[in-house]
C-alpha positions in Angstrom: -5.7 -12.0 -0.1 -2.1 -10.8 0.3 -3.0 -7.3 -1.1 -5.5 -6.6 1.7 -3.4 -8.3 4.3 -0.6 -5.7 3.6 -3.0 -2.9 4.3 -4.3 -4.7 7.4 -0.8 -4.6 8.7 -0.7 -0.8 7.9 -3.8 -0.3 10.0 -2.3 -2.4 12.9 1.1 -0.6 12.6 2.7 -4.0 12.2 5.9 -2.9 10.8 7.8 -6.1 11.2 5.0 -8.0 9.3 5.2 -5.3 6.5 8.9 -5.5 6.3 8.6 -9.2 5.4 6.0 -8.5 2.7 7.9 -5.8 0.9 10.9 -6.3 -1.4 14.0 -4.4 -0.3 13.6 -2.4 -3.5 10.0 -1.4 -2.7 8.9 2.1 -4.0 5.8 3.8 -2.9 4.6 6.6 -5.3 1.9 8.6 -3.5 -0.9 10.5 -5.2 0.8 13.8 -3.9 3.8 13.0 -6.0 5.9 12.0 -3.0 8.0 8.9 -3.6 9.3 6.8 -0.7 11.5 3.8 -0.4 10.8 0.9 1.9 12.4 2.2 5.1 10.8 5.7 4.8 7.3 4.1 4.2 7.7 1.8 7.2 8.6 4.7 9.4 5.5 6.6 8.2 3.3 3.5 9.0 4.8 3.5 12.5 3.8 7.0 13.3 0.5 7.4 11.4 -3.0 6.3 12.4 -4.9 4.6 9.6 -8.2 3.2 11.1 -9.1 1.7 7.7 -7.6 0.9 4.3 -10.1 -1.2 2.3 -9.7 -2.6 -1.2 -12.3 -3.1 -3.9 -12.5 -3.7 -7.6 -9.1 -5.5 -7.5 -7.9 -7.1 -10.8 -4.7 -9.2 -11.0 -2.7 -9.8 -14.1 -0.3 -12.7 -13.8 3.0 -13.0 -15.6 5.9 -15.4 -14.9 7.3 -14.2 -11.6 5.4 -10.9 -11.7 1.8 -9.9 -10.7 0.3 -6.6 -11.6 -2.6 -5.6 -9.3 -4.9 -2.8 -10.1 -7.6 -1.6 -7.7 -9.3 1.0 -5.6 -8.8 1.7 -2.0 -10.9 3.6 0.6 -8.7 5.1 3.3 -9.2 6.9 6.6 -6.2 8.5 8.3 -6.4 10.4 11.5 -4.1 13.4 11.7 -3.5 15.7 14.8 -6.3 18.1 13.9 -8.5 16.3 11.4 -9.5 13.0 9.8 -8.6 12.6 6.2 -11.0 10.4 4.2 -10.0 9.5 0.7 -10.2 7.1 -2.2 -7.5 6.2 -4.6 -6.9 4.0 -7.6 -3.5 2.2 -7.7 -1.3 -0.2 -9.6 0.8 -2.5 -7.5 3.6 -4.8 -8.7 4.5 -8.1 -6.9 7.6 -10.2 -7.6 8.0 -13.9 -6.8 11.3 -14.1 -5.0 12.4 -17.3 -3.1 8.9 -18.7 -3.6 7.3 -15.8 -1.9 5.3 -12.9 -3.4 6.8 -9.5 -2.3 5.3 -6.1 -3.0 7.9 -4.1 -4.9 5.9 -1.1 -6.2 2.7 0.9 -5.3 1.8 3.6 -7.6 -1.2 5.8 -6.8 -2.8 6.8 -10.1 -5.7 8.9 -8.8 -6.6 10.2 -5.4 -9.8 12.0 -4.4 -10.4 13.4 -0.9 -13.9 13.6 0.6 -12.9 16.3 3.1 
């Protein structure tokens, strides 16, 4: 599914692949409250190490030209001095543009850290 493919690209630091899957108006609202646009998030992907970002409990609500995706994700991120393991709930919005689904919004609604 497109939703998991996007996060596989994050794990692989495939910035060019991600660039083609996000709308230019993409907004990422993190659980910390930080809000990033597309270019800022792509820079974060290029420098961070995410060994895994796995989705579960995904539900899709389709509307003409819009898909609202709700789900959970288990994430592992390796920082300089520790490994962060956390789970989050999210809402993502995809827009159908030029016959392609593009991610235009990611909103983390809950974030729980295991360590």
